C-alpha positions as CSV (number, residue, x, y, z in Angstrom):
1,X,26.0,-5.1,-1.6
2,X,25.9,-8.6,-3.2
3,X,22.8,-9.6,-5.1
4,X,22.7,-12.8,-3.0
5,X,20.9,-10.8,-0.3
6,X,17.8,-10.7,-2.4
7,X,17.5,-14.5,-2.7
8,X,16.0,-15.2,0.8
9,X,13.2,-12.6,0.5
10,X,12.4,-13.9,-3.0
11,X,12.1,-17.4,-1.7
12,X,10.1,-16.2,1.3
13,X,7.8,-14.3,-1.0
14,X,7.1,-17.2,-3.3
15,X,6.3,-19.5,-0.3
16,X,4.0,-16.9,1.2
17,X,2.0,-16.2,-2.0
18,X,1.8,-19.8,-3.1
19,X,1.3,-22.2,-0.2
20,X,-2.0,-21.2,1.4
21,X,-3.8,-20.8,-1.9
22,X,-2.4,-24.0,-3.3
23,X,-3.8,-26.0,-0.3
24,X,-7.2,-24.5,-0.8
25,X,-7.1,-25.1,-4.6
26,X,-6.2,-28.7,-4.2
27,X,-9.0,-29.2,-1.6
28,X,-11.4,-27.7,-4.2
29,X,-10.3,-30.5,-6.6
30,X,-8.2,-28.2,-8.9
31,X,-5.1,-29.8,-10.3
32,X,-2.1,-28.9,-12.4
33,X,-2.0,-25.3,-13.7
34,X,-5.5,-24.6,-12.6
35,X,-4.5,-25.1,-9.0
36,X,-1.2,-23.4,-9.3
37,X,-2.7,-20.4,-11.2
38,X,-5.4,-19.9,-8.6
39,X,-3.0,-20.2,-5.7
40,X,-1.6,-16.6,-5.5
41,X,-5.0,-15.0,-5.7
42,X,-6.5,-17.3,-3.1
43,X,-3.5,-16.7,-0.8
44,X,-4.1,-12.9,-1.1
45,X,-7.7,-13.4,0.0
46,X,-6.5,-15.4,3.0
47,X,-4.3,-12.5,4.0
48,X,-7.1,-10.0,3.4
49,X,-9.4,-11.9,5.7
50,X,-6.8,-12.2,8.4
51,X,-5.9,-8.4,8.2
52,X,-9.6,-7.5,8.7
53,X,-10.2,-10.1,11.4
54,X,-7.0,-9.1,13.3
55,X,-7.8,-5.5,13.0
56,X,-11.0,-5.5,15.0
57,X,-9.4,-6.7,18.3
58,X,-6.0,-5.1,17.4
59,X,-4.4,-8.6,17.3
60,X,-0.7,-8.4,16.3
61,X,0.2,-8.9,12.7
62,X,3.5,-10.8,12.6
63,X,4.9,-14.0,11.1
64,X,3.8,-16.2,14.0
65,X,0.2,-14.9,14.4
66,X,-0.3,-14.9,10.6
67,X,1.0,-18.4,10.2
68,X,-1.4,-19.6,13.0
69,X,-4.3,-17.7,11.5
70,X,-3.5,-18.9,8.0
71,X,-3.4,-22.6,9.1
72,X,-6.7,-22.3,10.9
73,X,-8.4,-20.4,8.0
74,X,-7.0,-22.7,5.3
75,X,-8.1,-25.8,7.2
76,X,-11.6,-24.4,7.7
77,X,-11.9,-23.4,4.1
78,X,-10.4,-26.7,2.8
79,X,-12.7,-28.8,4.9
80,X,-15.7,-26.7,3.8
81,X,-14.8,-27.1,0.2
82,X,-14.1,-30.8,0.6
83,X,-17.5,-31.3,2.3
84,X,-19.2,-29.3,-0.5
85,X,-17.5,-31.4,-3.2
86,X,-18.5,-34.6,-1.4
87,X,-22.1,-33.4,-0.8
88,X,-22.6,-32.7,-4.5
89,X,-20.5,-35.6,-5.8
90,X,-17.8,-33.3,-7.4
91,X,-14.8,-35.3,-8.2
92,X,-11.3,-34.1,-9.1
93,X,-11.1,-33.5,-12.8
94,X,-8.7,-35.5,-14.9
95,X,-5.3,-33.9,-14.5
96,X,-3.8,-32.1,-17.5
97,X,-1.2,-34.0,-19.5
98,X,2.2,-33.9,-17.8
99,X,3.8,-32.3,-20.8
100,X,1.3,-29.4,-20.6
101,X,2.1,-28.8,-17.0
102,X,5.9,-28.9,-17.7
103,X,5.6,-26.5,-20.6
104,X,3.6,-24.1,-18.4
105,X,6.3,-24.3,-15.7
106,X,9.0,-23.6,-18.3
107,X,7.1,-20.6,-19.5
108,X,6.7,-19.2,-16.0
109,X,10.4,-19.9,-15.3
110,X,11.4,-18.0,-18.4
111,X,9.2,-15.1,-17.4
112,X,10.7,-15.1,-13.9
113,X,14.3,-15.1,-15.3
114,X,13.4,-12.2,-17.7
115,X,11.8,-10.2,-15.0
116,X,14.7,-10.8,-12.5
117,X,17.3,-9.7,-15.0
118,X,15.3,-6.7,-16.2
119,X,14.5,-5.5,-12.6
120,X,18.2,-6.1,-11.6
121,X,19.2,-3.8,-14.5
122,X,16.6,-1.2,-13.3
123,X,17.6,-1.4,-9.6
124,X,21.4,-1.6,-10.2
125,X,21.7,-2.4,-6.4
126,X,19.4,-4.8,-4.5
127,X,18.6,-2.1,-1.9
128,X,17.8,0.7,-4.4
129,X,14.6,2.7,-3.8
130,X,12.2,4.3,-6.2
131,X,12.9,8.0,-6.2
132,X,9.2,8.8,-6.5
133,X,6.5,10.6,-4.6
134,X,4.6,7.7,-3.1
135,X,7.6,5.8,-1.9
136,X,7.6,7.6,1.5
137,X,4.2,6.0,2.2
138,X,4.8,2.6,0.8
139,X,8.2,1.9,2.5
140,X,7.0,3.5,5.8
141,X,3.8,1.4,5.6
142,X,5.9,-1.7,5.8
143,X,7.8,-0.4,8.8
144,X,4.6,0.7,10.5
145,X,3.2,-2.9,10.4
146,X,6.5,-4.4,11.5
147,X,6.9,-1.9,14.5
148,X,3.3,-1.8,15.6
149,X,1.7,-5.1,14.5
150,X,-1.2,-3.1,13.1
151,X,-2.2,-4.3,9.6
152,X,-5.9,-3.4,9.5
153,X,-6.8,-1.7,6.2
154,X,-9.5,0.3,8.0
155,X,-7.0,2.4,10.0
156,X,-3.9,2.3,7.8
157,X,-4.0,5.5,5.7
158,X,-2.0,7.9,8.0
159,X,0.4,5.4,9.5
160,X,-0.4,7.1,12.8
161,X,-3.3,5.1,14.3
162,X,-1.1,2.9,16.5
163,X,0.4,6.0,18.0
164,X,-2.9,7.5,19.1
165,X,-3.2,9.4,15.8
166,X,-5.6,9.4,13.0
167,X,-6.5,6.5,10.7
168,X,-8.8,5.6,7.8
169,X,-9.2,3.0,5.1
170,X,-6.3,2.2,2.7
171,X,-6.0,-1.0,0.6
172,X,-2.8,-2.2,2.3
173,X,-2.5,-5.9,1.2
174,X,0.8,-5.2,-0.5
175,X,2.3,-3.7,2.7
176,X,0.9,-6.5,4.9
177,X,2.5,-9.3,2.7
178,X,5.7,-7.3,2.3
179,X,6.0,-7.0,6.1
180,X,5.8,-10.8,6.4
181,X,8.5,-11.2,3.7
182,X,10.8,-8.8,5.6
183,X,10.2,-10.5,8.9
184,X,10.6,-14.1,7.6
185,X,13.7,-13.4,5.5
186,X,15.5,-10.8,7.7
187,X,16.0,-8.6,4.7
188,X,15.9,-4.8,4.9
189,X,12.8,-3.1,3.8
190,X,14.5,-1.7,0.6
191,X,15.6,-5.2,-0.4
192,X,12.3,-6.7,0.6
193,X,10.4,-4.3,-1.7
194,X,12.6,-5.1,-4.7
195,X,12.3,-8.9,-4.0
196,X,8.5,-8.7,-3.7
197,X,8.4,-6.8,-7.0
198,X,10.3,-9.7,-8.7
199,X,7.9,-12.2,-7.1
200,X,4.9,-10.3,-8.3
201,X,6.2,-9.7,-11.8
202,X,8.0,-13.0,-12.3
203,X,5.7,-15.4,-10.4
204,X,2.3,-14.1,-9.7
205,X,1.8,-12.3,-13.0
206,X,2.9,-15.1,-15.4
207,X,1.1,-17.8,-13.4
208,X,-2.0,-15.7,-13.5
209,X,-1.7,-15.3,-17.3
210,X,-1.0,-19.0,-17.8
211,X,-4.1,-19.8,-15.7
212,X,-6.2,-17.7,-18.0
213,X,-4.8,-19.3,-21.1
214,X,-5.4,-22.8,-19.6
215,X,-9.1,-21.9,-19.5
216,X,-9.2,-20.3,-23.0
217,X,-7.3,-23.0,-25.1
218,X,-7.2,-25.9,-22.6
219,X,-4.1,-27.8,-21.8
220,X,-2.2,-27.0,-25.0
221,X,1.5,-27.2,-24.1
222,X,2.8,-24.7,-26.7
223,X,0.1,-22.1,-25.8
224,X,0.9,-22.3,-22.1
225,X,4.6,-22.0,-22.8
226,X,4.0,-19.0,-25.1
227,X,1.8,-17.3,-22.6
228,X,4.5,-17.4,-19.9
229,X,7.2,-16.2,-22.3
230,X,5.1,-13.3,-23.8
231,X,3.6,-12.3,-20.4
232,X,6.7,-10.2,-19.9
233,X,7.0,-9.1,-23.5
234,X,5.6,-5.6,-23.0
235,X,7.1,-2.7,-21.1
236,X,3.7,-1.5,-20.0
237,X,3.4,-4.2,-17.3
238,X,4.8,-5.2,-14.9
239,X,7.9,-2.9,-15.6
240,X,6.1,0.5,-15.8
241,X,4.4,0.2,-12.4
242,X,7.6,-0.2,-10.4
243,X,8.7,3.2,-11.8
244,X,5.6,5.3,-12.0
245,X,4.1,6.6,-8.7
246,X,5.5,4.3,-7.4
247,X,2.4,2.0,-7.7
248,X,3.3,-1.1,-5.8
249,X,-0.3,-1.9,-4.7
250,X,-1.5,-1.5,-8.3
251,X,1.2,-3.8,-9.4
252,X,-0.1,-6.6,-7.1
253,X,-3.7,-6.0,-8.0
254,X,-3.3,-6.0,-11.8
255,X,-1.0,-9.1,-11.6
256,X,-4.1,-11.0,-10.2
257,X,-6.6,-9.8,-12.8
258,X,-5.9,-12.5,-15.4
259,X,-6.5,-15.1,-12.7
260,X,-9.9,-13.5,-11.9
261,X,-10.7,-13.5,-15.6
262,X,-9.8,-17.2,-15.9
263,X,-12.2,-17.9,-13.0
264,X,-14.9,-16.0,-14.9
265,X,-14.2,-18.1,-18.0
266,X,-14.7,-21.2,-15.8
267,X,-17.8,-19.9,-14.1
268,X,-19.5,-18.9,-17.4
269,X,-18.8,-22.3,-19.0
270,X,-16.6,-20.8,-21.7
271,X,-13.5,-22.8,-20.7
272,X,-11.9,-25.3,-23.0
273,X,-11.5,-28.7,-21.3
274,X,-12.4,-27.3,-17.9
275,X,-11.2,-29.1,-14.8
276,X,-13.6,-27.3,-12.5
277,X,-17.4,-27.0,-13.0
278,X,-19.3,-23.8,-13.2
279,X,-20.3,-23.9,-9.5
280,X,-16.7,-24.2,-8.4
281,X,-15.7,-21.6,-11.0
282,X,-18.1,-19.1,-9.4
283,X,-16.9,-20.0,-5.9
284,X,-13.3,-19.4,-7.1
285,X,-14.2,-16.1,-8.7
286,X,-15.9,-14.7,-5.6
287,X,-13.1,-16.1,-3.4
288,X,-10.5,-14.1,-5.5
289,X,-12.4,-10.8,-5.3
290,X,-11.4,-9.8,-1.7
291,X,-7.7,-10.2,-2.4
292,X,-7.9,-8.3,-5.7
293,X,-9.9,-5.5,-4.1
294,X,-7.6,-5.1,-1.1
295,X,-4.5,-5.2,-3.3
296,X,-6.0,-2.2,-5.1
297,X,-9.7,-1.3,-5.8
298,X,-9.1,-0.2,-9.4
299,X,-7.8,-3.7,-10.0
300,X,-11.2,-5.0,-9.0
301,X,-12.9,-2.5,-11.4
302,X,-10.4,-3.5,-14.1
303,X,-11.3,-7.2,-13.7
304,X,-15.0,-6.6,-13.8
305,X,-14.7,-4.2,-16.8
306,X,-12.3,-6.3,-18.9
307,X,-14.2,-9.5,-17.9
308,X,-17.6,-8.1,-18.8
309,X,-17.6,-9.3,-22.4
310,X,-17.0,-12.9,-21.1
311,X,-19.9,-12.6,-18.7
312,X,-22.2,-11.3,-21.4
313,X,-21.2,-14.1,-23.8
314,X,-21.6,-16.7,-21.1
315,X,-25.1,-15.4,-20.2
316,X,-26.2,-15.4,-23.8
317,X,-25.1,-19.0,-24.3
318,X,-26.8,-20.0,-21.1
319,X,-30.0,-18.2,-22.3
320,X,-29.9,-20.1,-25.6
321,X,-29.6,-23.4,-23.7
322,X,-32.5,-22.5,-21.4
323,X,-34.7,-21.4,-24.3
324,X,-34.4,-24.9,-25.8
325,X,-35.0,-26.5,-22.4
326,X,-38.3,-24.5,-21.9
327,X,-37.6,-23.4,-18.3
328,X,-40.4,-22.6,-15.9
329,X,-41.3,-19.0,-14.9
330,X,-39.5,-19.3,-11.6
331,X,-36.2,-20.1,-13.4
332,X,-36.8,-17.2,-15.8
333,X,-37.6,-14.8,-12.9
334,X,-34.6,-15.9,-10.8
335,X,-32.3,-15.6,-13.8
336,X,-33.6,-12.1,-14.6
337,X,-33.2,-11.0,-11.0
338,X,-29.7,-12.3,-10.8
339,X,-28.8,-10.6,-14.1
340,X,-30.3,-7.3,-13.0
341,X,-28.6,-7.5,-9.6
342,X,-25.2,-8.2,-11.3
343,X,-25.6,-5.3,-13.6
344,X,-26.5,-3.0,-10.7
345,X,-23.6,-4.2,-8.7
346,X,-21.2,-3.6,-11.5
347,X,-22.6,-0.2,-12.2
348,X,-22.3,0.7,-8.5
349,X,-18.7,-0.6,-8.3
350,X,-17.7,1.4,-11.5
351,X,-19.3,4.6,-10.3
352,X,-18.4,4.5,-6.6
353,X,-15.1,2.6,-6.3
354,X,-12.9,5.4,-7.5
355,X,-10.8,8.2,-6.0
356,X,-12.1,11.7,-5.5
357,X,-12.2,13.9,-8.6
358,X,-9.4,16.0,-7.2
359,X,-7.1,13.0,-7.4
360,X,-8.0,12.2,-11.0
361,X,-6.4,15.4,-12.3
362,X,-4.1,14.0,-15.0
363,X,-4.6,15.6,-18.4
364,X,-4.4,14.3,-22.0
365,X,-1.0,13.5,-23.5
366,X,-1.6,13.4,-27.3
367,X,-3.7,14.5,-30.2
368,X,-6.2,12.3,-32.1
369,X,-3.8,10.7,-34.6
370,X,-1.0,10.1,-32.1
371,X,-3.4,8.7,-29.5
372,X,-4.7,6.1,-32.1
373,X,-1.1,5.3,-33.2
374,X,0.1,4.8,-29.6
375,X,-2.8,2.7,-28.6
376,X,-3.1,0.4,-31.6
377,X,0.7,-0.2,-31.9
378,X,1.6,-0.2,-28.2
379,X,3.9,2.8,-28.8
380,X,3.6,4.3,-25.3
381,X,7.3,4.7,-24.8
382,X,9.2,7.0,-27.1
383,X,6.5,6.4,-29.8
384,X,8.3,3.2,-30.7
385,X,5.8,0.3,-31.4
386,X,6.1,-3.0,-29.6
387,X,6.2,-4.9,-32.8
388,X,6.4,-8.5,-31.6
389,X,3.4,-8.6,-29.2
390,X,1.3,-6.3,-31.4
391,X,1.8,-8.3,-34.5
392,X,1.2,-11.6,-32.7
393,X,-1.9,-10.2,-31.0
394,X,-3.3,-9.2,-34.4
395,X,-2.8,-12.8,-35.6
396,X,-4.5,-13.9,-32.4
397,X,-7.5,-11.7,-33.2
398,X,-7.8,-13.2,-36.7
399,X,-7.6,-16.7,-35.3
400,X,-10.2,-16.1,-32.7
401,X,-12.6,-14.7,-35.4
402,X,-12.0,-17.7,-37.6
403,X,-12.2,-20.2,-34.7
404,X,-15.5,-18.6,-33.6
405,X,-14.7,-19.1,-29.9
406,X,-13.5,-16.7,-27.2
407,X,-14.2,-13.7,-29.3
408,X,-15.0,-11.9,-26.1
409,X,-11.2,-11.5,-25.9
410,X,-11.4,-9.1,-28.8
411,X,-14.2,-7.1,-27.1
412,X,-12.0,-6.9,-24.0
413,X,-9.1,-5.7,-26.0
414,X,-11.2,-3.0,-27.7
415,X,-12.4,-1.9,-24.3
416,X,-8.8,-1.4,-23.1
417,X,-8.0,0.5,-26.4
418,X,-11.0,2.7,-25.8
419,X,-9.9,3.5,-22.2
420,X,-6.5,4.4,-23.5
421,X,-7.9,6.6,-26.2
422,X,-10.2,8.4,-23.7
423,X,-7.3,9.0,-21.3
424,X,-4.8,10.0,-23.9
425,X,-7.0,12.3,-26.0
426,X,-10.1,13.6,-24.2
427,X,-9.7,17.0,-22.5
428,X,-10.1,17.3,-18.7
429,X,-13.9,17.4,-18.0
430,X,-16.8,15.4,-16.8
431,X,-16.8,12.9,-19.7
432,X,-13.1,12.0,-19.2
433,X,-13.6,11.8,-15.4
434,X,-16.6,9.6,-15.7
435,X,-15.0,7.2,-18.1
436,X,-11.5,7.0,-16.7
437,X,-11.7,8.4,-13.1
438,X,-11.5,4.9,-11.6
439,X,-7.9,4.8,-12.9
440,X,-7.2,8.4,-11.7
441,X,-7.4,9.4,-15.4
442,X,-3.7,8.4,-15.4
443,X,-2.4,7.1,-18.7
444,X,0.2,4.9,-17.0
445,X,-2.4,3.0,-15.0
446,X,-4.3,2.5,-18.3
447,X,-1.4,1.3,-20.4
448,X,-0.7,-1.3,-17.7
449,X,-4.0,-3.0,-18.7
450,X,-2.8,-3.8,-22.2
451,X,-0.8,-6.9,-21.4
452,X,-3.8,-8.4,-19.7
453,X,-5.6,-8.8,-23.0
454,X,-2.7,-8.8,-25.4
455,X,-0.8,-11.7,-23.8
456,X,-3.4,-14.4,-24.4
457,X,-4.0,-13.0,-27.9
458,X,-0.3,-13.0,-28.7
459,X,0.1,-16.6,-27.4
460,X,-2.8,-17.7,-29.6
461,X,-1.2,-15.9,-32.5
462,X,2.2,-17.5,-32.2
463,X,0.7,-21.0,-32.0
464,X,-1.4,-20.4,-35.1
465,X,1.7,-18.8,-36.8
466,X,3.6,-22.0,-36.2
467,X,0.9,-24.1,-37.8
468,X,0.7,-21.7,-40.8
469,X,4.4,-21.9,-41.3
470,X,4.4,-25.7,-41.5
471,X,1.4,-25.6,-43.8
472,X,3.3,-23.4,-46.2
473,X,6.3,-25.6,-46.0
474,X,4.3,-28.7,-46.8
475,X,2.5,-27.0,-49.7
476,X,5.8,-26.2,-51.2
477,X,6.8,-29.9,-51.0
478,X,9.8,-29.2,-48.9
479,X,8.4,-31.6,-46.4
480,X,5.3,-33.0,-48.0
481,X,4.6,-35.6,-45.3
482,X,2.5,-34.4,-42.4
483,X,4.6,-34.3,-39.3
484,X,3.2,-32.9,-36.1
485,X,6.6,-32.9,-34.4
486,X,7.9,-30.5,-37.0
487,X,5.0,-28.1,-36.3
488,X,5.8,-28.3,-32.6
489,X,9.5,-27.6,-33.3
490,X,8.6,-24.7,-35.7
491,X,6.4,-23.2,-33.0
492,X,9.0,-23.6,-30.3
493,X,11.5,-21.9,-32.5
494,X,9.1,-19.0,-33.1
495,X,8.4,-18.7,-29.4
496,X,12.1,-18.7,-28.6
497,X,13.1,-16.2,-31.3
498,X,10.1,-13.8,-30.9
499,X,10.3,-14.0,-27.1
500,X,13.9,-13.0,-27.2
501,X,13.2,-10.2,-29.7
502,X,10.5,-8.8,-27.5
503,X,12.9,-8.5,-24.6
504,X,15.4,-6.5,-26.6
505,X,13.3,-4.5,-29.1
506,X,13.4,-0.7,-28.8
507,X,10.1,-0.3,-27.1
508,X,11.2,-2.6,-24.2
509,X,14.5,-0.9,-24.0
510,X,12.8,2.5,-23.8
511,X,10.5,1.3,-21.0
512,X,13.4,-0.2,-19.1
513,X,15.6,2.9,-19.4
514,X,12.8,5.1,-18.3
515,X,12.0,3.0,-15.3
516,X,15.7,2.7,-14.4
517,X,15.9,6.5,-14.3
518,X,13.4,6.5,-11.3
519,X,15.8,4.4,-9.3
520,X,19.0,6.3,-9.9
521,X,20.8,7.5,-6.7
522,X,22.7,10.7,-7.6
523,X,23.6,13.9,-5.8
524,X,20.4,15.4,-7.3
525,X,18.0,12.5,-6.9
526,X,14.6,14.0,-6.2
527,X,13.6,11.9,-3.1
528,X,16.9,10.9,-1.5
529,X,20.2,12.2,-2.8
530,X,23.5,10.3,-2.3
531,X,24.3,12.5,0.8
532,X,20.9,12.1,2.3
533,X,20.9,8.3,1.9
534,X,24.3,8.1,3.4
535,X,23.2,10.2,6.4
536,X,20.1,8.1,6.9
537,X,22.2,4.9,7.0
538,X,24.3,6.4,9.8
539,X,21.2,7.1,12.0
540,X,21.1,3.7,13.8
541,X,24.5,4.5,15.4
542,X,23.7,8.2,16.2
543,X,20.0,8.2,17.1
544,X,18.8,6.0,20.0
545,X,16.2,3.4,19.3
546,X,12.8,4.7,20.3
547,X,13.7,8.3,19.4
548,X,11.3,10.3,17.2
549,X,12.7,12.5,14.4
550,X,11.2,15.6,12.9
551,X,11.7,16.5,9.2
552,X,10.0,17.7,6.0
553,X,8.6,14.5,4.3
554,X,8.7,16.3,0.9
555,X,12.5,16.2,1.1
556,X,12.8,12.5,1.9
557,X,13.4,12.7,5.6
558,X,10.4,10.5,6.2
559,X,12.4,7.5,4.9
560,X,14.5,7.6,8.1
561,X,11.8,5.3,9.5
562,X,11.8,2.7,6.7
563,X,15.5,2.7,6.1
564,X,17.0,3.3,9.5
565,X,14.2,2.2,11.9
566,X,13.9,5.6,13.5
567,X,10.3,6.8,13.8
568,X,9.4,10.1,12.2
569,X,6.5,12.4,13.0
570,X,5.7,12.9,9.3
571,X,5.8,9.4,7.7
572,X,4.4,10.7,4.4
573,X,3.2,13.9,2.8
574,X,-0.6,13.7,2.7
575,X,-1.7,12.7,6.2
576,X,-3.8,14.0,9.1
577,X,-1.5,14.7,11.9
578,X,-2.1,15.7,15.6
579,X,-1.9,19.5,16.2
580,X,1.3,19.0,18.2
581,X,3.1,17.4,15.2
582,X,1.9,20.1,12.8
583,X,3.2,22.8,15.2
584,X,6.6,21.1,15.4
585,X,6.9,21.1,11.6
586,X,5.9,24.7,11.4
587,X,7.9,26.2,14.3
588,X,10.6,23.9,15.6
589,X,13.4,26.2,14.5
590,X,12.0,28.9,16.8
591,X,11.6,26.7,19.8
592,X,12.3,28.3,23.2
593,X,11.9,26.9,26.8
594,X,8.3,27.2,27.8
595,X,7.0,27.8,24.3
596,X,4.0,26.0,22.8
597,X,6.3,24.3,20.3
598,X,8.4,23.0,23.2
599,X,5.3,21.5,24.8
600,X,4.5,19.9,21.5
601,X,8.1,18.5,21.3
602,X,7.6,16.9,24.7
603,X,4.1,15.6,23.8
604,X,5.4,13.9,20.6
605,X,8.7,12.8,22.1
606,X,10.7,14.5,19.3
607,X,14.4,14.6,20.2
608,X,16.1,14.8,16.7
609,X,15.5,16.6,13.4
610,X,16.7,16.0,9.9
611,X,17.2,19.0,7.5
612,X,17.5,18.0,3.8
613,X,17.1,21.5,2.5
614,X,14.1,22.9,0.6
615,X,14.3,20.8,-2.5
616,X,11.3,18.4,-2.5
617,X,10.2,15.6,-4.7
618,X,8.2,18.0,-6.8
619,X,10.5,21.0,-6.6
620,X,11.1,23.7,-3.9
621,X,9.0,23.2,-0.8
622,X,8.3,25.6,2.1
623,X,5.2,23.9,3.6
624,X,7.1,23.1,6.8
625,X,9.4,26.0,7.6
626,X,10.0,24.9,11.1
627,X,12.4,22.1,10.0
628,X,14.2,24.1,7.3
629,X,17.4,26.1,7.7
630,X,18.1,24.5,11.1
631,X,21.8,25.4,10.8
632,X,20.9,29.0,11.8
633,X,18.5,27.9,14.6
634,X,19.4,28.0,18.4
635,X,16.8,25.3,19.1
636,X,19.0,22.5,17.8
637,X,22.6,21.3,17.9
638,X,24.4,19.7,14.9
639,X,25.1,16.0,15.4
640,X,26.3,14.9,12.0
641,X,26.1,15.9,8.3
642,X,26.9,14.6,4.9
643,X,27.2,17.5,2.5
644,X,24.2,19.7,3.0
645,X,22.1,16.9,4.6
646,X,22.3,17.4,8.4
647,X,21.1,15.7,11.6
648,X,20.4,17.8,14.6
649,X,19.5,17.2,18.3
650,X,16.7,19.2,19.8
651,X,18.3,21.1,22.6
652,X,16.5,24.5,22.8
653,X,13.7,23.4,25.0
654,X,15.8,23.1,28.2
């Protein structure tokens, strides 16, 4: 399969994640990288609102209805924001220098190219799938939306609600947007997923980081360029989350967190050369929250936690200003009430927006010394430090301390380091669960937070390093005259060289190699083997459209729905299923005319079954004996097989 097939879904993905938010941002007087950086997050909120609104009356979710809803919603919001800005006399801020915008664009373009190449190396083929536990659910979730038009997060969890089955809440924004990409581009679900990963890692994430840097340092061209380049300089994000889990919703949610932090910097008046005022900053921040939360709730908690130091600094500076202004008691009381309410809200989110304790069962991975070593040197993969970003981030910390501005970035970095240490070292228990349970006490979800705080620090560090180099050169009389252009060229050279080294250093290679291993299609792949994938690809010619297929989801049979568009009764492992479906999975091989299982077969409309053996994604499985060893059953007839993977027709019910 040619890699050209991935181009249409990538283009469709970029359009879908950029256009709605960009219109809203421009209506809100944002310009340049402020507008472009806000666009993906605002677009995600648009889709979040539509998914909830459409879910109540069961309105169909498809490209046409979503386009209509998006246009209506964007027009309403744009007019409301326009009226607000007119009412309070808010005028568009002066646009950033053109050179700053172009440097930012180049930085994002470099990040996109780096991610596209790295992900292509990982995937090997454009339609490769992650051979991991959660992929049954994620790929079938896209198919569920395409087939049923149901995208409500309130009923999504079991992928059964539209078939008169069970349903409960699941944050399905990633699935909803992916379904639109698939429909608009005509790409297969496997290709769509990989294309969307490239869009998230190569467009949304670097734009989000550049937006944050725009607020921290202002429109400094070299800083914006460096941020884009170094946003993809660590293997811990976005690379790791396309391999572990697989955590596609987490990937989308965390990619938006720097954008939310940038809005917080604007709102708390900490921004340098801000284009938007504090009021619009707060509006932007709260407008971003629904999209971030529905992408993944722990992304919301991550934003609030990592952004907490900025809020505290902003509040303290505001308090100092008010103290000199001698405010009245009403202002003081109102401010105190807001601060208390915000603290209570954050505490409530941190305590309650988390999975059950049973899901946060991951244990420690290292001792005291190794945990400190891995955390401070970013040596999460093969114990090999990520030298480039780590060293530049240390320089950034020094500069921030000397500069005496945005030192909250250091506190945010320390917070992430502490979360890593707690997760890597603390034994399973109440303390570890309370501190890290929001992230499932999972070390991979924690290390994915590092680039959020290290990327801006590294960008600050490399810009300062360029200035230091030229100062040293001038002091040694090699070039005694002051020449700003030489400093720019020196910094550009550093960004180019160090950005390249970051892409090829051992830590990045270790992360890429590890992630690539989760996409390998071999005769012994844990989710779908070579034979099983080949048989699934034959199903459209052998199983009629509309047929329902039985099979053990642990062994990968569930992917017949996503990859071959043939519905299965068990679309993923952990789900509440009707009693008839459970009976089929437990007893199909013993079906006889007139038996209870035959009545269940008729009720569920099952006419075919897939038997991929008893090797599941986590090892041997016998949870559903009714769909194992079908070769010795009189209830079914062999239709096709590739190696040990076999397709049967249910014939034993008369």
